[in-house]
C-alpha positions as CSV (number, residue, x, y, z in Angstrom):
1,M,-10.6,-54.8,177.5
2,T,-7.7,-55.7,175.2
3,T,-7.1,-53.4,172.2
4,T,-5.4,-55.8,169.9
5,M,-6.3,-59.3,168.7
6,R,-4.7,-62.2,166.8
7,V,-6.0,-62.8,163.3
8,I,-5.2,-65.0,160.3
9,A,-4.7,-62.6,157.5
10,L,-4.3,-63.1,153.7
11,R,-2.4,-60.3,152.0
12,E,-1.9,-61.9,148.6
13,H,-3.2,-65.0,146.8
14,G,-1.0,-68.1,146.8
15,G,-0.3,-71.2,148.9
16,L,-1.0,-72.0,152.5
17,D,2.1,-70.0,153.6
18,Q,0.2,-66.8,152.7
19,L,-2.2,-67.4,155.7
20,K,-0.2,-65.5,158.4
21,L,-0.9,-65.0,162.1
22,E,-0.9,-61.2,162.7
23,Q,-1.9,-58.7,165.4
24,W,-4.7,-56.3,164.5
25,P,-6.7,-53.7,166.4
26,V,-9.9,-55.0,167.9
27,P,-12.7,-53.5,165.8
28,Q,-15.2,-51.2,167.4
29,P,-18.9,-51.7,166.7
30,A,-20.4,-48.9,164.7
31,A,-24.1,-48.0,164.8
32,G,-26.2,-51.0,164.1
33,Q,-23.3,-53.4,164.8
34,A,-22.4,-55.9,167.5
35,L,-18.9,-56.9,168.6
36,V,-18.6,-60.7,168.9
37,Q,-15.7,-62.5,170.7
38,V,-15.1,-65.5,168.3
39,K,-15.1,-68.9,170.1
40,A,-15.2,-71.1,167.0
41,C,-14.9,-70.7,163.2
42,G,-15.8,-73.4,160.7
43,L,-13.8,-73.7,157.5
44,N,-15.4,-74.3,154.1
45,Y,-14.0,-75.0,150.6
46,M,-14.8,-71.3,150.0
47,D,-11.7,-70.5,152.0
48,V,-9.6,-72.5,149.5
49,F,-11.0,-70.4,146.7
50,V,-10.3,-67.2,148.6
51,L,-6.7,-68.4,149.2
52,H,-6.0,-69.0,145.6
53,G,-8.2,-66.3,144.1
54,M,-11.0,-66.7,141.6
55,P,-10.9,-64.8,138.2
56,D,-14.5,-63.6,138.5
57,L,-14.3,-62.6,142.1
58,P,-11.6,-60.1,143.1
59,T,-10.6,-60.2,146.8
60,T,-9.9,-57.0,148.6
61,M,-6.7,-57.4,150.7
62,P,-5.9,-57.9,153.4
63,R,-8.6,-60.4,154.1
64,I,-9.5,-62.5,157.2
65,P,-11.0,-65.8,155.9
66,G,-13.7,-67.9,157.7
67,G,-17.4,-67.9,157.0
68,D,-19.0,-69.9,159.9
69,V,-18.6,-68.0,163.1
70,A,-19.9,-68.6,166.7
71,G,-19.1,-66.6,169.8
72,I,-20.3,-64.2,172.5
73,V,-21.6,-60.7,172.0
74,T,-19.3,-58.4,174.2
75,D,-20.4,-54.9,173.0
76,V,-23.0,-53.2,170.8
77,G,-23.1,-50.0,168.8
78,E,-25.7,-47.3,168.8
79,G,-29.2,-48.6,168.0
80,V,-28.5,-52.3,169.0
81,P,-30.5,-53.6,172.0
82,K,-28.3,-54.1,175.0
83,H,-29.9,-57.5,175.7
84,W,-27.6,-58.9,173.1
85,I,-24.5,-58.4,175.3
86,G,-23.5,-61.7,176.8
87,K,-25.6,-63.8,174.5
88,R,-24.1,-66.8,172.6
89,V,-24.6,-66.3,168.9
90,V,-23.9,-67.8,165.5
91,L,-23.6,-65.4,162.6
92,F,-25.7,-65.5,159.5
93,P,-22.8,-65.6,156.9
94,R,-24.3,-63.2,154.4
95,F,-23.8,-59.5,154.8
96,P,-27.1,-57.5,154.5
97,E,-25.6,-55.6,151.6
98,G,-24.5,-58.8,149.8
99,G,-21.5,-61.1,149.9
100,V,-20.3,-63.6,152.5
101,L,-18.1,-63.4,155.6
102,G,-14.5,-64.3,154.8
103,E,-15.0,-63.7,151.1
104,H,-16.5,-60.3,150.4
105,G,-15.6,-59.0,153.9
106,N,-13.5,-60.2,156.9
107,G,-14.5,-63.5,158.4
108,G,-14.0,-65.3,161.7
109,L,-10.4,-66.4,161.8
110,C,-9.8,-63.8,164.5
111,E,-10.5,-63.2,168.1
112,Y,-13.2,-60.4,167.6
113,I,-15.5,-59.5,164.8
114,A,-17.9,-56.5,164.4
115,V,-21.0,-57.5,162.4
116,D,-24.4,-56.1,161.5
117,Q,-27.0,-56.9,164.2
118,R,-29.1,-58.5,161.5
119,Q,-26.5,-61.3,161.3
120,L,-27.0,-62.4,164.9
121,I,-28.7,-65.7,165.6
122,A,-29.0,-66.9,169.2
123,I,-27.6,-70.3,170.0
124,P,-30.1,-72.4,171.9
125,D,-29.2,-74.3,175.1
126,G,-27.6,-77.7,174.4
127,V,-25.6,-76.5,171.4
128,D,-21.9,-75.7,171.9
129,F,-19.8,-73.2,170.0
130,N,-18.1,-75.8,167.8
131,E,-21.4,-77.4,166.8
132,A,-22.9,-74.0,166.1
133,A,-19.9,-73.0,163.9
134,A,-20.3,-76.2,161.9
135,L,-23.8,-75.4,160.8
136,P,-24.4,-72.2,158.8
137,I,-22.9,-72.7,155.3
138,A,-22.9,-76.5,154.9
139,Y,-25.9,-77.6,157.0
140,G,-27.9,-74.4,156.2
141,T,-27.3,-75.0,152.4
142,S,-28.3,-78.7,152.7
143,H,-31.4,-77.9,154.8
144,R,-32.8,-75.4,152.3
145,M,-31.9,-77.7,149.3
146,L,-33.5,-80.9,150.7
147,F,-36.5,-79.5,152.6
148,T,-37.5,-76.1,151.3
149,R,-36.6,-76.6,147.6
150,G,-36.4,-80.4,147.3
151,R,-39.5,-81.4,149.3
152,I,-37.9,-84.6,150.5
153,Q,-40.3,-87.2,152.0
154,E,-40.1,-90.2,154.2
155,G,-39.5,-93.4,152.3
156,E,-37.9,-91.8,149.3
157,K,-34.7,-93.1,147.8
158,V,-32.0,-90.3,147.8
159,L,-28.7,-90.3,146.0
160,V,-26.0,-88.0,147.3
161,L,-22.9,-87.3,145.2
162,G,-19.8,-86.0,146.9
163,A,-21.2,-87.4,150.1
164,S,-18.0,-87.0,152.2
165,G,-17.6,-83.2,152.1
166,G,-19.4,-80.7,154.4
167,V,-22.5,-80.3,152.3
168,G,-22.6,-84.0,151.3
169,V,-22.3,-85.3,154.9
170,S,-25.1,-83.0,156.1
171,C,-27.3,-84.1,153.1
172,V,-26.8,-87.8,154.2
173,Q,-27.7,-86.9,157.8
174,F,-30.8,-84.8,156.9
175,A,-32.0,-87.5,154.4
176,K,-31.8,-90.2,157.1
177,M,-33.4,-87.9,159.6
178,A,-36.3,-87.5,157.2
179,G,-36.6,-91.3,156.9
180,A,-35.2,-91.7,153.4
181,E,-33.1,-94.6,152.0
182,V,-29.7,-93.1,151.1
183,I,-27.2,-94.0,148.5
184,A,-23.9,-92.2,149.1
185,C,-21.2,-91.7,146.5
186,T,-17.7,-91.2,147.7
187,S,-14.1,-91.8,146.6
188,S,-12.6,-94.2,149.1
189,E,-13.4,-97.2,151.2
190,E,-12.6,-95.4,154.4
191,K,-15.0,-92.5,153.6
192,G,-17.6,-95.1,152.7
193,R,-17.2,-96.7,156.1
194,K,-17.8,-93.4,157.8
195,L,-20.9,-92.7,155.7
196,R,-22.3,-96.1,156.7
197,E,-21.8,-95.2,160.3
198,L,-23.9,-92.0,159.6
199,G,-26.7,-94.2,158.3
200,A,-26.1,-94.4,154.5
201,D,-27.8,-97.5,153.3
202,H,-25.7,-98.0,150.2
203,I,-22.2,-96.9,149.3
204,V,-20.9,-96.3,145.7
205,N,-17.2,-95.7,145.2
206,Y,-17.0,-93.6,142.1
207,A,-13.2,-93.8,142.0
208,E,-13.6,-97.5,141.3
209,H,-16.8,-97.2,139.3
210,P,-16.8,-93.9,137.4
211,D,-20.2,-94.7,135.8
212,F,-21.9,-94.8,139.2
213,S,-25.3,-94.9,137.6
214,K,-25.1,-98.7,137.0
215,L,-24.6,-99.5,140.7
216,V,-27.2,-97.0,141.7
217,W,-29.7,-98.5,139.3
218,A,-29.0,-101.9,140.7
219,A,-29.3,-100.8,144.3
220,T,-32.8,-99.4,143.6
221,G,-34.1,-102.6,142.0
222,K,-33.9,-100.9,138.6
223,K,-36.4,-98.3,139.7
224,G,-34.2,-95.3,140.2
225,V,-33.9,-92.7,142.9
226,N,-36.6,-90.2,143.8
227,V,-34.1,-87.5,144.7
228,A,-30.5,-86.9,143.5
229,V,-28.2,-84.3,145.1
230,N,-25.6,-83.2,142.6
231,F,-23.5,-80.1,143.4
232,T,-20.6,-81.7,141.5
233,G,-21.6,-80.7,137.9
234,G,-19.0,-81.4,135.2
235,D,-19.5,-84.8,133.5
236,T,-21.7,-86.2,136.3
237,W,-25.0,-84.9,135.0
238,I,-25.9,-87.5,132.4
239,P,-25.0,-90.4,134.8
240,T,-27.2,-88.7,137.4
241,Q,-30.1,-88.5,135.0
242,R,-29.7,-92.3,134.4
243,C,-30.2,-92.8,138.1
244,M,-33.6,-91.1,138.3
245,A,-37.0,-92.7,138.8
246,V,-40.1,-91.3,137.1
247,N,-41.1,-88.0,138.6
248,G,-37.6,-87.7,140.2
249,R,-36.0,-84.5,141.3
250,I,-32.3,-83.5,140.8
251,L,-31.2,-80.9,143.4
252,T,-28.2,-78.7,142.9
253,C,-26.5,-76.0,144.9
254,G,-23.2,-75.8,143.1
255,S,-20.9,-77.2,140.4
256,T,-17.5,-78.0,141.9
257,A,-16.3,-80.0,138.9
258,G,-17.4,-77.6,136.3
259,H,-20.3,-75.2,135.4
260,I,-21.0,-76.4,131.9
261,C,-22.9,-79.7,132.2
262,P,-24.3,-81.8,129.3
263,I,-27.9,-82.9,129.6
264,D,-29.6,-85.7,127.8
265,V,-33.1,-84.2,127.3
266,R,-34.6,-87.6,126.7
267,Y,-34.4,-88.4,130.4
268,V,-35.9,-85.1,131.3
269,W,-39.1,-85.7,129.4
270,H,-39.3,-89.5,129.4
271,R,-39.0,-89.7,133.2
272,E,-40.5,-86.3,133.9
273,I,-37.5,-85.2,135.9
274,E,-37.4,-81.9,137.7
275,I,-34.1,-80.0,138.0
276,I,-34.3,-77.8,141.1
277,G,-31.7,-75.2,142.0
278,S,-31.0,-74.0,145.5
279,R,-28.9,-70.9,145.9
280,A,-27.9,-71.0,149.6
281,Y,-29.6,-70.6,153.0
282,L,-31.8,-68.2,154.9
283,P,-31.6,-67.4,158.7
284,S,-34.6,-69.7,159.1
285,D,-32.6,-72.6,157.7
286,I,-29.8,-72.0,160.2
287,E,-32.3,-71.7,163.1
288,A,-33.8,-75.0,162.0
289,C,-30.4,-76.6,162.0
290,L,-29.7,-75.3,165.5
291,D,-33.0,-76.7,166.7
292,H,-32.3,-80.1,165.2
293,V,-28.9,-80.2,167.0
294,A,-30.4,-79.0,170.3
295,A,-33.0,-81.8,170.1
296,R,-30.3,-84.3,169.1
297,R,-32.0,-85.2,165.9
298,I,-28.6,-84.7,164.2
299,A,-25.1,-84.1,165.4
300,P,-22.8,-82.1,163.1
301,V,-19.8,-84.1,162.0
302,I,-16.6,-82.4,163.2
303,E,-13.4,-84.2,162.3
304,T,-10.8,-81.7,163.4
305,V,-10.6,-78.8,165.9
306,L,-7.5,-76.6,165.6
307,P,-6.1,-73.6,167.4
308,L,-6.0,-70.3,165.4
309,E,-2.2,-70.6,164.7
310,R,-2.9,-73.8,162.9
311,A,-5.7,-72.5,160.7
312,A,-3.6,-72.9,157.5
313,E,-3.3,-76.6,158.3
314,G,-7.1,-76.8,158.3
315,V,-7.4,-75.1,155.0
316,G,-4.9,-77.6,153.6
317,L,-7.0,-80.5,154.8
318,L,-9.9,-79.1,152.8
319,E,-7.7,-78.3,149.7
320,N,-6.3,-81.9,149.6
321,R,-9.7,-83.5,150.2
322,R,-8.3,-85.3,153.3
323,I,-11.2,-84.4,155.5
324,F,-14.6,-85.9,156.4
325,G,-17.1,-83.4,157.7
326,K,-16.1,-80.1,159.2
327,V,-12.8,-78.4,160.3
328,I,-13.3,-76.0,163.2
329,V,-10.8,-73.4,164.4
330,N,-10.8,-72.1,168.0
331,P,-9.2,-68.6,168.2
């Protein structure tokens, strides 16, 4: 077996040129760990944050980015059942002790990774490595937010803000899978066309119509939406409240445009709106996503697949918002 591997390493925060291809020793699985040969790694906007650095989250250097990892178990440490060797797996992105692959510890932009056995999730037949690597963070987050926390039902009207990113696209797909009528907000005509192809019933271009609530209200026959997905935050909260039907639920799993959001309390009590937070995902959410893909109820949207040496290009696509769906890197 080879003793060295190629990795994409970040040694200091900065631009895309800081993501460098290097040779590192292949890690050895410690007790309780498995060694996984990485076949595919999905990128997320988290990788952009790690690249530039966040004031409230120091990054230990050097760091290998990449949180969504799929591959084959090639070796196991003491205490790990041997039956894992040879199995196709996707990794639960959260470390048992806390933190996320690629952010608080090394991720999947490499040829081999040693992980805790508790992070191993078997990939079912009918799901390839690229599909599996598209699922954990974006699709897992959406699954928990819509189904576990949001209790989405067939026939409901669902508004998705930021619908063309990884989480947004998966929310549109899951909402349509559940039999909902979907209103998708995006920033361009081209992205709107792709969202229609995924099944979105109405498209709102908020670059042309910053107060999206007027178009959403009209699209619902002035009755409002039952569910609104808002992980944008910032100044979008009051317009979102205006979109809500009586007994509506606003679901949030983030705040990409700002954490401090004004709320008009009149809408909360007058329309009896629930605001429901959803932190992330559990292994059961990722397993459910894998089952949906295996059964072809959904297909993860993958726009670009790149070799390891072009991983920085993939991060750049996310940084510049030039992507629809997922970017996958094949080491």
